[in-house]
N, C-alpha and C positions, 0 to 999 in steps of 0.2 A: 545344599544342606538347608533344612528348615530350622530357623532359629526364632525363639521367642524371648523378648525382653519385657518382663512384667515387673512394674515398680511404680513409684512416683515418676511421672514423665511430662505431663502436659497441663498440670494445674499450677497454681501460684504458691506452691509449697516446696521447701527443700530444693531450691533450684539447682544446687550443685549436684545432687543426686540425678536430677533430670538431665543436666548437661552431659554427665558421664554416660547415662543410658542411651541418650540420643546419639551421641557421637560414636560409641562402640557399634551401635546398630548401623549408623550411616556408613561407617568404614567397612562393615561386613557386607553391606549392600554393594558397595563399590568393588568388593572382591568377588562379587558374583553370587552371593548367597541370598536365600529367600527369608527376609526378616519381617517379623510381625511385632508390633508394639502394643502392649496392653497396659493402659495407664490406670493405676490403682487410686490415684486422686481424681477428683472430678475434672476431666479434661475441658479446657476452654479453647475454642478454635483459634483465638489470637495467639495462643502459646504453642500451637502446632506448626512447626516449620513447613513451608510449602513442599519441600522435597521429600518429606516423610508422610504427608497426609494419606497417600494411597496405601501405606503400610500399617496404618492404625486400625486396631480391632477392638471391639467392645469387650469381647471375651476370648479366651484361647480357642483355637480351632484344631483340635485333634492332638496328635503326638508329634513332638519335635525332636530333631537330632541334637540340638543344643539349646540350653536354657540359661539365661543370665538374669540375675536380679541384684540390684544394689539396694539393699533394704536391711532393716534390723533382723537379727538372726531368727527371731520367733516367727517371721513370715516365710522362712525357707520352705516349710512343709507345704504351704498352700501355693506359693508362687513358682515352685520348682517341681511340680507334681505331674507335669504333662509330658513325661518321657522318663526313661529309666537309665539314661547315660548322659554324660557331659552336662551335668547340672552344676553351674558355677554361681556361688553366692559371694557377693561383694559386700563387705561392711567394714567400717572403721569406727571403733569405740572412742568417743571423746572423753576418755578417762584412762587410767592405767590399770584398773582392776575390773575384770569382767565379772558381773554377778554370777554366782554359782548356778542359779536356776537357768541361766542363759546358755551355759556351755554346751548342754546336750543337743542344742539345735544344729550343731555342726554335722550331726549324723544325717541330716536331710539334704546335704549337697555332696557332690563328689570332690569338689575342691572349694576351700574358702580362699578368697583372693583379696587380702588387705592391700591397700594402695601404697604402702611403704614398708621398709624393713622395721621402722619404728613401730608401726601399727602391728606388724606381724609378731614382734616380740611381746606385745601385750597379750596376744592370744596364746603364745607359747607359755607365758607365765601362768596362764589359766589352765595349763595342761591339755590343751588341744594338740593332738599329735602333729609333729612337724611335717609328716608325710601328707597331711591334709591341707597344709598351708603353702600357698604360692604367692609371692609378692607380684602384683600386677599394677604398676604405676598408672596414674592417669596420663592423659596426653593433651595435645593441642592439634587443631586443624589449621595447618599453615595457610591453606587457601582462604579460609575465613578471615584471616588477618592481613591478606594482601589487598589493602585498601589505603588510600591516602586521605580518605574522608575523616573529618574530625567532628566530635560532638561539640556543639556550640556552647562554650562557657562564657560567662559574663566577665570574668576577671581579665585584667590587662597585665597582671603580674607575669614576670618572665619564667619563673620556675613554679611548676604545679606539682604538688605532692598528693598522690591519690591514696586515700584510705578506702579500700573496697570492703566495707564492713558487712553489707547486706543485712542479715538478721543479727541484732545486737546481743549475742550470747555473752553471758558473764565471763566465760573463759577467754573471750577476745580481748580482755584487759583494756577496755576502751578508756576508762578514766586515766590510767597511767600513760596510755598512748597520747591522749590529748595533753596531759601534763608535760610530757617530753617535748612535744611540739611547741607548747607555750613557753618552755624554758629555752628552746633552741632559737626561736625567731620572734620578732615583734612586727607590728604593722609598718615599720620602716624598712623591713627587709623585702626584697623583690620576690616574695614567696606567697603562694596561695595554697591553702589546704582544700582539696577537692574531696568531699566525703560522699560516697555512694552508700546509702543506708535506707533501710526500711523502718520507718518510724511508726508504723501501725502496731497496735497492741497485739501481742502474740497469744495464741491459745494457752501455751505453757509459760505464762509470763514470769513465773517465779524463777526461771532459769535465765531470764533476760534482764537487761538494764533499760531504764527509761532514757533513751538517747537524748531527747530534747531537754530533759532535766539535767543530764550530765553536761550537755553543751552550755546550758544557761549558767551552771555553776562555774564551768571553765572560763566563760567570758567575764564573770565577776572576779574570779581569782587573778586572771591575766588581763588587766585593763587594756594593755597595749598589745593584745594578741594578734597574731598574723591573720591576714584576710582568710575568710572561710566561705566556701561555696558548696551548698548542699545539692546533691543530685538524687532525686527520688523517682519512684515509679519504674515501670518496665522499659528497658532499653533494648531494642531489637539487635543492635550491634555493639557489644562491649569493646570490640576492636576500635571503634570510633572514639570511645571514652579514653582508652589507653593512648590513642594517638594524640589526644589533647593534653596529656600529662607527660611529665618527665621522669618522675620517681614514684614507685609504689612502696608504701611503708606499712610494716606490720610488727606489733609487739604482743601477739597473742600468747596466752599461757600454755595452750596446747592445740596443736594441729596435727592431723594424721596425714595430710598431704598439702593442703592449701593451694588449690587450683589457680587463684588469681596471680600468684607469684610466677607460675609457669606461663600464664597468658601474657604477663607483662614482659617476660623475656622474649617471647616470640615477636613482640612489638619493639624489641630493642631498647627497653627501658632499664634503668638501674633499680634493682630491688634492694631494700634495706629490711632485714628480717631477723628474728631471733635465732640464735645459734643452738637450737634444740627442737626436735620434733620431726614430723614427716616431711617437711619442706626440704630437709637436708638430703632427701632422696635425689634432688636435682640442684639444690643450691650449695655453693661452696665458696671459699674465699677467692677463687679465681673467676667467678662469674657474678658475684654479688657482694654486698657489704653486710656483715653479720654483727649481731648485738650479743654481748656476753650477759651472764646472769647466774642464778643459782636455782637448785631444785627445792621446792617447798611443798607443804601439804596442800592438797586440793580441797577446798571447802565443799560441804555436802550439797549446797545449792548450785554448784557448778556441774554436778553429775546428774545426767538425765535419767539414769536407771536406778537401780538399788545402790545408794551411796556407800562407799567404803571409807573408813578412817585411814586406810593405808594408801589411798590414791594420792598421786603426786602430780605436780605441774611445774612449769618453768616460770621463774620470776625475773623478768628482764631488768637489768641495771639501767635505771633512768638516766643517770649521768653518762653512761657509755652510749646510750641511745642519742642523747643530745650531741655528744662528740661526733658520732657517726653521721647524724643528720647535717650538721654544719660542715663536716668534711666533704660530704657528697655535693652539697649545694655550692660550696666554695671552689671545688675542684672538678666540677661536673664534666666538662669537655674532655679533659685529660683522662679522667677516670673511665669515661665511656669508651674512649679509644682503647684503653688497657683491657677492659672487661669484654669487649665485643667479640673477639675471636672465640673465647670460651662460652659466651652466651650462644653463639651460632652453633657450636658443637652440641650444646645441651638441647637446643631446639630440634636439631636433626634426630636426636635419640628419642625424645619424648613426644611421639606423635600418636594420634588415635589409630592410624594405620598399623603401627607397631604393636599397639595394645590389642587390636583385633587379631593380628597374626599370632600373638602369644596365646590367646584363647584357642585359636585353631590348632596350634601345636600341642595343646593339652588334650585335644579331643581323642577319643578311642573308638 
C-alpha cells in the first residue's frame, strides 16, 4: 500500500506532531508498506532520523492508497488531496470549544482521529458526526527505549523529578507547577527538578509564558527551593533523559493526550499527573499517581484559535499535588513495585505498531 504522511515532520516546530507522524510511518514501513514523508515545515537534516531519510519527499508523488496528516483541520483539504480514499486527519484541540468556522473541515477527511476519548468528546460537542470520529491513541516504540544509557545530569541528588515542558504554553500551568514543587521540597531534600524546556521566544508568544521570568520569580519566592537543573536544546534520545530521572510530573490545565507520560511509563518511571484530560486514556490509579482539582473557565489567551467564553480547563489542587509529590518521593521503592505490573500492561497496549494496525483496519 502506498502511504503518504504530510504534516510538520522534520523541522524544529511542534515536535510532538512530528514524533507522532514519524512513528506511525515507521511502523507502517515495518509492516511492509511503501511510506513517503512530506514535511510541511522546513526540514532540517539533523532532525531527519537515519532510518527515514530514504522515505522523505519534497512534494507528493502521485496518488496514494492511504494518507495521514496530524495537522490543524483547515489543512486537511491540501494535505489529504492526493487520493480519494483512506484519508485520515489527526488533530487534538487544546480547548474544549471548537470554533464554528473550523467544523466544516472534517468533510475533507474520511475519518478524524483524535488521540483520546477526551479529545473525541470535544469534537462531538461541536456536532461533528460520531460516525466520522475514531479515537486513535498515540503510542510508544518499545525498541527505542531499550537502552541503559543515561543523559548526563550534573546533579548528585537521589530523586530526579522531570518536567518535560518543551514549549511553555500557558495551558501547561507552569507557575502553579513550580509553586507545588516549591511547597513540597526544599534544598535540604534529596530531590532535583530536571526541567526540559525551550526558552526561545515563540512566534505566537501571547499564548506562552516567559519561562526564565517565571523561574526567576519562583526562586525569589522560595528562597530554599529544591535543586533545579535545566535541559535545553535538541536531544536525540529522550529515552536517555527518562533513564536519568525517577518521576515525571505534570499539572497541566488541559492535555488531549500528553505523550511524555506514556514515554515515562515505557521507561518504568512513576508518573504524577492531573486527574483530568486525554492522559486518562492510559493513566489510572493503578499505574500512576493522580492529582485532584476542579473545572474552571479557560482564559482567552490560553486558546490558540477563536476564543470562546464557554471553554473550560482543569485547575489542579496545589495542596493535593504537594501531598502526592511527597508521598511518591517518600515511598518510591514500594510504590514502584506496586505500580509496575499495571505499567507493563499499559505499555504493551499503547505501541506505535498497534496504532499503525488500527489505521490499516480502517482502510477500505
